[in-house]
ZATORPA-683744 format. One record per residue (C-alpha): residue number from 1; residue in one letter; chain; x, z, y. Coordinates in pm, whole numbers, plus 50000, padded with zeros to 5 digits. Layout:
N
<nr:NUM | rest:a | kette:A | x:X | z:Z | y:Y>
...
END
This chain:
288
<nr:1 | rest:m | kette:A | x:36473 | z:01157 | y:81494>
<nr:2 | rest:i | kette:A | x:36849 | z:01113 | y:81486>
<nr:3 | rest:d | kette:A | x:37055 | z:01132 | y:81168>
<nr:4 | rest:v | kette:A | x:37260 | z:01447 | y:81227>
<nr:5 | rest:n | kette:A | x:37457 | z:01396 | y:80906>
<nr:6 | rest:a | kette:A | x:37564 | z:01050 | y:81018>
<nr:7 | rest:i | kette:A | x:37668 | z:01176 | y:81361>
<nr:8 | rest:l | kette:A | x:37870 | z:01462 | y:81212>
<nr:9 | rest:r | kette:A | x:38038 | z:01222 | y:80969>
<nr:10 | rest:a | kette:A | x:38135 | z:00997 | y:81260>
<nr:11 | rest:e | kette:A | x:38265 | z:01296 | y:81456>
<nr:12 | rest:s | kette:A | x:38460 | z:01407 | y:81150>
<nr:13 | rest:v | kette:A | x:38625 | z:01065 | y:81126>
<nr:14 | rest:r | kette:A | x:38717 | z:01082 | y:81495>
<nr:15 | rest:f | kette:A | x:38855 | z:01435 | y:81451>
<nr:16 | rest:e | kette:A | x:39057 | z:01346 | y:81142>
<nr:17 | rest:r | kette:A | x:39221 | z:01056 | y:81326>
<nr:18 | rest:e | kette:A | x:39345 | z:01302 | y:81585>
<nr:19 | rest:y | kette:A | x:39443 | z:01622 | y:81407>
<nr:20 | rest:r | kette:A | x:39709 | z:01472 | y:81177>
<nr:21 | rest:r | kette:A | x:39955 | z:01427 | y:81462>
<nr:22 | rest:f | kette:A | x:39946 | z:01802 | y:81530>
<nr:23 | rest:l | kette:A | x:40041 | z:01908 | y:81175>
<nr:24 | rest:p | kette:A | x:40390 | z:01941 | y:81024>
<nr:25 | rest:s | kette:A | x:40498 | z:01642 | y:80817>
<nr:26 | rest:g | kette:A | x:40744 | z:01829 | y:80594>
<nr:27 | rest:e | kette:A | x:40703 | z:01898 | y:80224>
<nr:28 | rest:s | kette:A | x:40745 | z:02275 | y:80229>
<nr:29 | rest:t | kette:A | x:40475 | z:02461 | y:80043>
<nr:30 | rest:v | kette:A | x:40343 | z:02610 | y:80366>
<nr:31 | rest:a | kette:A | x:40322 | z:02267 | y:80533>
<nr:32 | rest:q | kette:A | x:40136 | z:02130 | y:80231>
<nr:33 | rest:a | kette:A | x:39899 | z:02426 | y:80238>
<nr:34 | rest:m | kette:A | x:39826 | z:02369 | y:80606>
<nr:35 | rest:r | kette:A | x:39743 | z:02002 | y:80548>
<nr:36 | rest:y | kette:A | x:39541 | z:02081 | y:80236>
<nr:37 | rest:s | kette:A | x:39324 | z:02330 | y:80418>
<nr:38 | rest:l | kette:A | x:39271 | z:02140 | y:80742>
<nr:39 | rest:s | kette:A | x:39193 | z:01818 | y:80555>
<nr:40 | rest:g | kette:A | x:38953 | z:01995 | y:80319>
<nr:41 | rest:g | kette:A | x:38639 | z:01836 | y:80462>
<nr:42 | rest:g | kette:A | x:38358 | z:02055 | y:80583>
<nr:43 | rest:k | kette:A | x:38097 | z:01981 | y:80846>
<nr:44 | rest:r | kette:A | x:38339 | z:01994 | y:81142>
<nr:45 | rest:v | kette:A | x:38061 | z:02153 | y:81346>
<nr:46 | rest:r | kette:A | x:38296 | z:02333 | y:81584>
<nr:47 | rest:p | kette:A | x:38499 | z:02031 | y:81701>
<nr:48 | rest:a | kette:A | x:38174 | z:01831 | y:81715>
<nr:49 | rest:l | kette:A | x:38031 | z:02094 | y:81950>
<nr:50 | rest:t | kette:A | x:38335 | z:02078 | y:82175>
<nr:51 | rest:m | kette:A | x:38314 | z:01699 | y:82196>
<nr:52 | rest:a | kette:A | x:37935 | z:01697 | y:82240>
<nr:53 | rest:f | kette:A | x:37932 | z:01946 | y:82529>
<nr:54 | rest:c | kette:A | x:38215 | z:01765 | y:82704>
<nr:55 | rest:e | kette:A | x:38037 | z:01431 | y:82679>
<nr:56 | rest:l | kette:A | x:37691 | z:01576 | y:82759>
<nr:57 | rest:f | kette:A | x:37818 | z:01701 | y:83093>
<nr:58 | rest:g | kette:A | x:38009 | z:01387 | y:83186>
<nr:59 | rest:g | kette:A | x:38360 | z:01473 | y:83071>
<nr:60 | rest:a | kette:A | x:38605 | z:01227 | y:82915>
<nr:61 | rest:a | kette:A | x:38640 | z:01258 | y:82537>
<nr:62 | rest:a | kette:A | x:39019 | z:01250 | y:82563>
<nr:63 | rest:q | kette:A | x:39005 | z:01572 | y:82763>
<nr:64 | rest:a | kette:A | x:38827 | z:01753 | y:82481>
<nr:65 | rest:v | kette:A | x:39024 | z:01626 | y:82179>
<nr:66 | rest:p | kette:A | x:39311 | z:01882 | y:82184>
<nr:67 | rest:l | kette:A | x:39063 | z:02163 | y:82242>
<nr:68 | rest:a | kette:A | x:38854 | z:02043 | y:81946>
<nr:69 | rest:v | kette:A | x:39164 | z:02031 | y:81726>
<nr:70 | rest:a | kette:A | x:39266 | z:02380 | y:81835>
<nr:71 | rest:i | kette:A | x:38928 | z:02536 | y:81759>
<nr:72 | rest:e | kette:A | x:38919 | z:02379 | y:81412>
<nr:73 | rest:m | kette:A | x:39271 | z:02504 | y:81339>
<nr:74 | rest:v | kette:A | x:39162 | z:02859 | y:81420>
<nr:75 | rest:h | kette:A | x:38849 | z:02817 | y:81207>
<nr:76 | rest:c | kette:A | x:39058 | z:02685 | y:80918>
<nr:77 | rest:y | kette:A | x:39300 | z:02977 | y:80944>
<nr:78 | rest:s | kette:A | x:39005 | z:03215 | y:80928>
<nr:79 | rest:l | kette:A | x:38874 | z:03050 | y:80609>
<nr:80 | rest:i | kette:A | x:39214 | z:03071 | y:80438>
<nr:81 | rest:h | kette:A | x:39240 | z:03441 | y:80513>
<nr:82 | rest:d | kette:A | x:38872 | z:03506 | y:80438>
<nr:83 | rest:d | kette:A | x:38919 | z:03374 | y:80083>
<nr:84 | rest:l | kette:A | x:39220 | z:03597 | y:80006>
<nr:85 | rest:p | kette:A | x:39181 | z:03867 | y:79737>
<nr:86 | rest:c | kette:A | x:39211 | z:04145 | y:79996>
<nr:87 | rest:m | kette:A | x:38915 | z:03999 | y:80188>
<nr:88 | rest:d | kette:A | x:38628 | z:03812 | y:80018>
<nr:89 | rest:n | kette:A | x:38834 | z:03707 | y:79715>
<nr:90 | rest:d | kette:A | x:38691 | z:03358 | y:79667>
<nr:91 | rest:d | kette:A | x:38846 | z:03103 | y:79433>
<nr:92 | rest:y | kette:A | x:38670 | z:02800 | y:79581>
<nr:93 | rest:r | kette:A | x:38617 | z:02655 | y:79926>
<nr:94 | rest:r | kette:A | x:38430 | z:02331 | y:80001>
<nr:95 | rest:g | kette:A | x:38412 | z:02240 | y:79635>
<nr:96 | rest:r | kette:A | x:38780 | z:02275 | y:79551>
<nr:97 | rest:l | kette:A | x:39033 | z:02551 | y:79493>
<nr:98 | rest:s | kette:A | x:39080 | z:02780 | y:79791>
<nr:99 | rest:c | kette:A | x:39422 | z:02771 | y:79954>
<nr:100 | rest:h | kette:A | x:39563 | z:03079 | y:79780>
<nr:101 | rest:r | kette:A | x:39448 | z:02952 | y:79440>
<nr:102 | rest:q | kette:A | x:39616 | z:02617 | y:79501>
<nr:103 | rest:f | kette:A | x:39941 | z:02737 | y:79660>
<nr:104 | rest:g | kette:A | x:39963 | z:03111 | y:79597>
<nr:105 | rest:e | kette:A | x:39880 | z:03406 | y:79820>
<nr:106 | rest:q | kette:A | x:40208 | z:03411 | y:80013>
<nr:107 | rest:a | kette:A | x:40191 | z:03044 | y:80112>
<nr:108 | rest:a | kette:A | x:39821 | z:03074 | y:80198>
<nr:109 | rest:l | kette:A | x:39879 | z:03374 | y:80421>
<nr:110 | rest:l | kette:A | x:40160 | z:03195 | y:80605>
<nr:111 | rest:a | kette:A | x:39963 | z:02869 | y:80629>
<nr:112 | rest:g | kette:A | x:39682 | z:03058 | y:80798>
<nr:113 | rest:d | kette:A | x:39927 | z:03224 | y:81036>
<nr:114 | rest:a | kette:A | x:40085 | z:02886 | y:81114>
<nr:115 | rest:l | kette:A | x:39751 | z:02717 | y:81188>
<nr:116 | rest:l | kette:A | x:39654 | z:03000 | y:81422>
<nr:117 | rest:t | kette:A | x:39976 | z:02985 | y:81621>
<nr:118 | rest:q | kette:A | x:39986 | z:02603 | y:81619>
<nr:119 | rest:a | kette:A | x:39639 | z:02598 | y:81778>
<nr:120 | rest:f | kette:A | x:39782 | z:02754 | y:82093>
<nr:121 | rest:g | kette:A | x:40071 | z:02507 | y:82083>
<nr:122 | rest:v | kette:A | x:39824 | z:02219 | y:82075>
<nr:123 | rest:i | kette:A | x:39660 | z:02349 | y:82392>
<nr:124 | rest:a | kette:A | x:39994 | z:02414 | y:82562>
<nr:125 | rest:q | kette:A | x:40105 | z:02054 | y:82505>
<nr:126 | rest:a | kette:A | x:39773 | z:01893 | y:82602>
<nr:127 | rest:r | kette:A | x:39758 | z:01654 | y:82896>
<nr:128 | rest:l | kette:A | x:39526 | z:01883 | y:83085>
<nr:129 | rest:s | kette:A | x:39568 | z:02073 | y:83408>
<nr:130 | rest:a | kette:A | x:39752 | z:02405 | y:83393>
<nr:131 | rest:e | kette:A | x:39431 | z:02579 | y:83497>
<nr:132 | rest:i | kette:A | x:39231 | z:02430 | y:83208>
<nr:133 | rest:r | kette:A | x:39505 | z:02503 | y:82958>
<nr:134 | rest:c | kette:A | x:39534 | z:02867 | y:83066>
<nr:135 | rest:k | kette:A | x:39158 | z:02915 | y:83051>
<nr:136 | rest:a | kette:A | x:39141 | z:02747 | y:82708>
<nr:137 | rest:v | kette:A | x:39411 | z:02979 | y:82575>
<nr:138 | rest:e | kette:A | x:39218 | z:03279 | y:82707>
<nr:139 | rest:l | kette:A | x:38892 | z:03158 | y:82551>
<nr:140 | rest:l | kette:A | x:39055 | z:03093 | y:82215>
<nr:141 | rest:a | kette:A | x:39234 | z:03428 | y:82212>
<nr:142 | rest:n | kette:A | x:38908 | z:03610 | y:82291>
<nr:143 | rest:a | kette:A | x:38733 | z:03416 | y:82015>
<nr:144 | rest:g | kette:A | x:38998 | z:03525 | y:81766>
<nr:145 | rest:k | kette:A | x:38956 | z:03888 | y:81869>
<nr:146 | rest:g | kette:A | x:38579 | z:03863 | y:81840>
<nr:147 | rest:m | kette:A | x:38604 | z:03704 | y:81498>
<nr:148 | rest:i | kette:A | x:38840 | z:03974 | y:81373>
<nr:149 | rest:d | kette:A | x:38624 | z:04255 | y:81516>
<nr:150 | rest:g | kette:A | x:38320 | z:04106 | y:81343>
<nr:151 | rest:q | kette:A | x:38504 | z:04067 | y:81015>
<nr:152 | rest:w | kette:A | x:38613 | z:04430 | y:81028>
<nr:153 | rest:l | kette:A | x:38255 | z:04543 | y:81092>
<nr:154 | rest:d | kette:A | x:38154 | z:04348 | y:80786>
<nr:155 | rest:l | kette:A | x:38424 | z:04494 | y:80562>
<nr:156 | rest:s | kette:A | x:38390 | z:04851 | y:80689>
<nr:157 | rest:h | kette:A | x:38012 | z:04857 | y:80639>
<nr:158 | rest:e | kette:A | x:38000 | z:04738 | y:80280>
<nr:159 | rest:n | kette:A | x:37748 | z:04951 | y:80088>
<nr:160 | rest:k | kette:A | x:37630 | z:05102 | y:80418>
<nr:161 | rest:t | kette:A | x:37308 | z:04998 | y:80588>
<nr:162 | rest:m | kette:A | x:37335 | z:04833 | y:80929>
<nr:163 | rest:t | kette:A | x:37071 | z:04826 | y:81198>
<nr:164 | rest:r | kette:A | x:36959 | z:04488 | y:81328>
<nr:165 | rest:a | kette:A | x:37164 | z:04543 | y:81645>
<nr:166 | rest:q | kette:A | x:37476 | z:04610 | y:81437>
<nr:167 | rest:l | kette:A | x:37410 | z:04303 | y:81222>
<nr:168 | rest:e | kette:A | x:37375 | z:04083 | y:81529>
<nr:169 | rest:q | kette:A | x:37695 | z:04230 | y:81675>
<nr:170 | rest:m | kette:A | x:37881 | z:04157 | y:81351>
<nr:171 | rest:n | kette:A | x:37746 | z:03802 | y:81333>
<nr:172 | rest:a | kette:A | x:37820 | z:03735 | y:81700>
<nr:173 | rest:g | kette:A | x:38184 | z:03814 | y:81627>
<nr:174 | rest:k | kette:A | x:38244 | z:03703 | y:81271>
<nr:175 | rest:t | kette:A | x:38068 | z:03367 | y:81297>
<nr:176 | rest:g | kette:A | x:37942 | z:03330 | y:81652>
<nr:177 | rest:a | kette:A | x:38265 | z:03382 | y:81846>
<nr:178 | rest:l | kette:A | x:38425 | z:03055 | y:81739>
<nr:179 | rest:i | kette:A | x:38098 | z:02862 | y:81775>
<nr:180 | rest:a | kette:A | x:38048 | z:02998 | y:82127>
<nr:181 | rest:t | kette:A | x:38407 | z:02913 | y:82219>
<nr:182 | rest:a | kette:A | x:38375 | z:02562 | y:82075>
<nr:183 | rest:c | kette:A | x:38083 | z:02503 | y:82312>
<nr:184 | rest:e | kette:A | x:38256 | z:02658 | y:82611>
<nr:185 | rest:l | kette:A | x:38575 | z:02460 | y:82552>
<nr:186 | rest:g | kette:A | x:38368 | z:02143 | y:82579>
<nr:187 | rest:c | kette:A | x:38227 | z:02269 | y:82906>
<nr:188 | rest:l | kette:A | x:38576 | z:02352 | y:83026>
<nr:189 | rest:a | kette:A | x:38696 | z:01999 | y:82951>
<nr:190 | rest:a | kette:A | x:38405 | z:01860 | y:83154>
<nr:191 | rest:s | kette:A | x:38446 | z:02102 | y:83448>
<nr:192 | rest:t | kette:A | x:38082 | z:02206 | y:83426>
<nr:193 | rest:t | kette:A | x:37875 | z:02395 | y:83680>
<nr:194 | rest:e | kette:A | x:37800 | z:02763 | y:83629>
<nr:195 | rest:a | kette:A | x:37442 | z:02680 | y:83530>
<nr:196 | rest:q | kette:A | x:37559 | z:02435 | y:83266>
<nr:197 | rest:t | kette:A | x:37814 | z:02681 | y:83126>
<nr:198 | rest:r | kette:A | x:37553 | z:02957 | y:83122>
<nr:199 | rest:a | kette:A | x:37313 | z:02737 | y:82922>
<nr:200 | rest:a | kette:A | x:37591 | z:02650 | y:82675>
<nr:201 | rest:r | kette:A | x:37667 | z:03019 | y:82624>
<nr:202 | rest:s | kette:A | x:37303 | z:03107 | y:82561>
<nr:203 | rest:y | kette:A | x:37256 | z:02812 | y:82327>
<nr:204 | rest:s | kette:A | x:37571 | z:02896 | y:82132>
<nr:205 | rest:a | kette:A | x:37470 | z:03260 | y:82092>
<nr:206 | rest:y | kette:A | x:37154 | z:03158 | y:81905>
<nr:207 | rest:l | kette:A | x:37343 | z:02887 | y:81716>
<nr:208 | rest:g | kette:A | x:37603 | z:03137 | y:81591>
<nr:209 | rest:l | kette:A | x:37335 | z:03375 | y:81466>
<nr:210 | rest:l | kette:A | x:37153 | z:03086 | y:81301>
<nr:211 | rest:f | kette:A | x:37468 | z:02961 | y:81130>
<nr:212 | rest:q | kette:A | x:37536 | z:03299 | y:80971>
<nr:213 | rest:l | kette:A | x:37171 | z:03352 | y:80884>
<nr:214 | rest:t | kette:A | x:37155 | z:03023 | y:80694>
<nr:215 | rest:d | kette:A | x:37480 | z:03116 | y:80518>
<nr:216 | rest:d | kette:A | x:37312 | z:03439 | y:80407>
<nr:217 | rest:i | kette:A | x:37008 | z:03248 | y:80278>
<nr:218 | rest:l | kette:A | x:37222 | z:02994 | y:80091>
<nr:219 | rest:d | kette:A | x:37416 | z:03273 | y:79921>
<nr:220 | rest:v | kette:A | x:37085 | z:03369 | y:79759>
<nr:221 | rest:t | kette:A | x:36917 | z:03032 | y:79706>
<nr:222 | rest:s | kette:A | x:37192 | z:02773 | y:79648>
<nr:223 | rest:s | kette:A | x:37424 | z:02695 | y:79356>
<nr:224 | rest:p | kette:A | x:37805 | z:02685 | y:79339>
<nr:225 | rest:e | kette:A | x:37790 | z:02308 | y:79283>
<nr:226 | rest:t | kette:A | x:37583 | z:02249 | y:79597>
<nr:227 | rest:l | kette:A | x:37745 | z:02511 | y:79817>
<nr:228 | rest:g | kette:A | x:38104 | z:02439 | y:79713>
<nr:229 | rest:k | kette:A | x:38187 | z:02807 | y:79670>
<nr:230 | rest:s | kette:A | x:38068 | z:03114 | y:79480>
<nr:231 | rest:i | kette:A | x:37717 | z:03244 | y:79541>
<nr:232 | rest:g | kette:A | x:37559 | z:03587 | y:79505>
<nr:233 | rest:k | kette:A | x:37872 | z:03761 | y:79627>
<nr:234 | rest:d | kette:A | x:37711 | z:03925 | y:79930>
<nr:235 | rest:a | kette:A | x:37473 | z:04138 | y:79728>
<nr:236 | rest:a | kette:A | x:37739 | z:04215 | y:79467>
<nr:237 | rest:a | kette:A | x:37976 | z:04340 | y:79738>
<nr:238 | rest:g | kette:A | x:37710 | z:04544 | y:79917>
<nr:239 | rest:k | kette:A | x:37726 | z:04322 | y:80227>
<nr:240 | rest:n | kette:A | x:37483 | z:04350 | y:80517>
<nr:241 | rest:t | kette:A | x:37300 | z:04019 | y:80557>
<nr:242 | rest:w | kette:A | x:36984 | z:03887 | y:80716>
<nr:243 | rest:v | kette:A | x:36833 | z:03866 | y:80368>
<nr:244 | rest:s | kette:A | x:36913 | z:04230 | y:80291>
<nr:245 | rest:l | kette:A | x:36766 | z:04330 | y:80629>
<nr:246 | rest:l | kette:A | x:36454 | z:04112 | y:80643>
<nr:247 | rest:g | kette:A | x:36404 | z:03981 | y:80290>
<nr:248 | rest:l | kette:A | x:36424 | z:03611 | y:80205>
<nr:249 | rest:a | kette:A | x:36090 | z:03515 | y:80362>
<nr:250 | rest:g | kette:A | x:36165 | z:03718 | y:80675>
<nr:251 | rest:a | kette:A | x:36510 | z:03564 | y:80706>
<nr:252 | rest:k | kette:A | x:36360 | z:03215 | y:80689>
<nr:253 | rest:r | kette:A | x:36109 | z:03303 | y:80963>
<nr:254 | rest:q | kette:A | x:36391 | z:03440 | y:81177>
<nr:255 | rest:a | kette:A | x:36586 | z:03116 | y:81126>
<nr:256 | rest:s | kette:A | x:36296 | z:02918 | y:81271>
<nr:257 | rest:e | kette:A | x:36285 | z:03150 | y:81572>
<nr:258 | rest:f | kette:A | x:36657 | z:03103 | y:81636>
<nr:259 | rest:v | kette:A | x:36611 | z:02725 | y:81616>
<nr:260 | rest:a | kette:A | x:36337 | z:02736 | y:81880>
<nr:261 | rest:q | kette:A | x:36542 | z:02965 | y:82106>
<nr:262 | rest:a | kette:A | x:36853 | z:02748 | y:82087>
<nr:263 | rest:q | kette:A | x:36652 | z:02433 | y:82161>
<nr:264 | rest:r | kette:A | x:36482 | z:02600 | y:82454>
<nr:265 | rest:e | kette:A | x:36822 | z:02678 | y:82609>
<nr:266 | rest:i | kette:A | x:36958 | z:02324 | y:82578>
<nr:267 | rest:a | kette:A | x:36635 | z:02136 | y:82655>
<nr:268 | rest:p | kette:A | x:36695 | z:02115 | y:83034>
<nr:269 | rest:f | kette:A | x:37014 | z:01917 | y:82967>
<nr:270 | rest:a | kette:A | x:36977 | z:01737 | y:82631>
<nr:271 | rest:t | kette:A | x:36692 | z:01513 | y:82517>
<nr:272 | rest:e | kette:A | x:36517 | z:01569 | y:82186>
<nr:273 | rest:d | kette:A | x:36723 | z:01293 | y:82022>
<nr:274 | rest:h | kette:A | x:37058 | z:01444 | y:82128>
<nr:275 | rest:l | kette:A | x:37288 | z:01604 | y:81871>
<nr:276 | rest:l | kette:A | x:37288 | z:01939 | y:82052>
<nr:277 | rest:y | kette:A | x:36907 | z:01956 | y:82051>
<nr:278 | rest:c | kette:A | x:36875 | z:01850 | y:81686>
<nr:279 | rest:l | kette:A | x:37165 | z:02053 | y:81544>
<nr:280 | rest:p | kette:A | x:36978 | z:02387 | y:81520>
<nr:281 | rest:g | kette:A | x:36702 | z:02233 | y:81309>
<nr:282 | rest:w | kette:A | x:36961 | z:02063 | y:81092>
<nr:283 | rest:l | kette:A | x:37141 | z:02393 | y:81039>
<nr:284 | rest:e | kette:A | x:36814 | z:02557 | y:80936>
<nr:285 | rest:g | kette:A | x:36764 | z:02297 | y:80662>
<nr:286 | rest:r | kette:A | x:37123 | z:02250 | y:80546>
<nr:287 | rest:e | kette:A | x:37211 | z:02277 | y:80179>
<nr:288 | rest:n | kette:A | x:37579 | z:02370 | y:80208>
END
């Protein structure tokens, strides 16, 4: 069995070598907030997915790097805005003060806006064909729309009961859209076949649901010290989660089913010791 943590750490080191050249070097508060948030650690799952799919299907890593940076910039922007008082109102992110608590709400809002727009600039300047760059921009824009639609479903249904179909729709947007796009950007960099891209889409759909499901479980079972952010907020805010829908035991059973489904989709292309095959099981057992 491979050490997924070690692989993700190595991918994080590779990513952090690359992303710094795409950030502003000035000392304005907004520039500092951008660097603070993008360098705030985390699992770097999304850029790792982009790189892994590119390399799995025979692409050159250099082709995928700007796409991996762009997807993480959009993810980081979403976390900054998600923590704001008007959204989930969280004081901590990844074990340290959230961006708005460190730099103030105005700077945090603008830092998120800047990371989002800079992501498209990274793609525009990449040494990729015009066709790949245009398609990457389209994918990233659609991911942003899906994420926003999912977030609005979440906010607008607080203290209202969702059906399972509605919950899956919300998760597919709020969490799954960026994960799916991270996978597809890797395929784009590798110029995959339709069958390969189709498998990546199916795999990523289950992975996105699994990622949110494990987040829901950890909000109930973890601690602020382990998770790096507040816990118990979903129930307090009347959020719809897999735990509220299925109960804790049912949510854990569903997680195992999503793991098996994701692995089934990627098995024709990735061996059992490949990161993409092992990642779903690692997500199921993660602690933060």
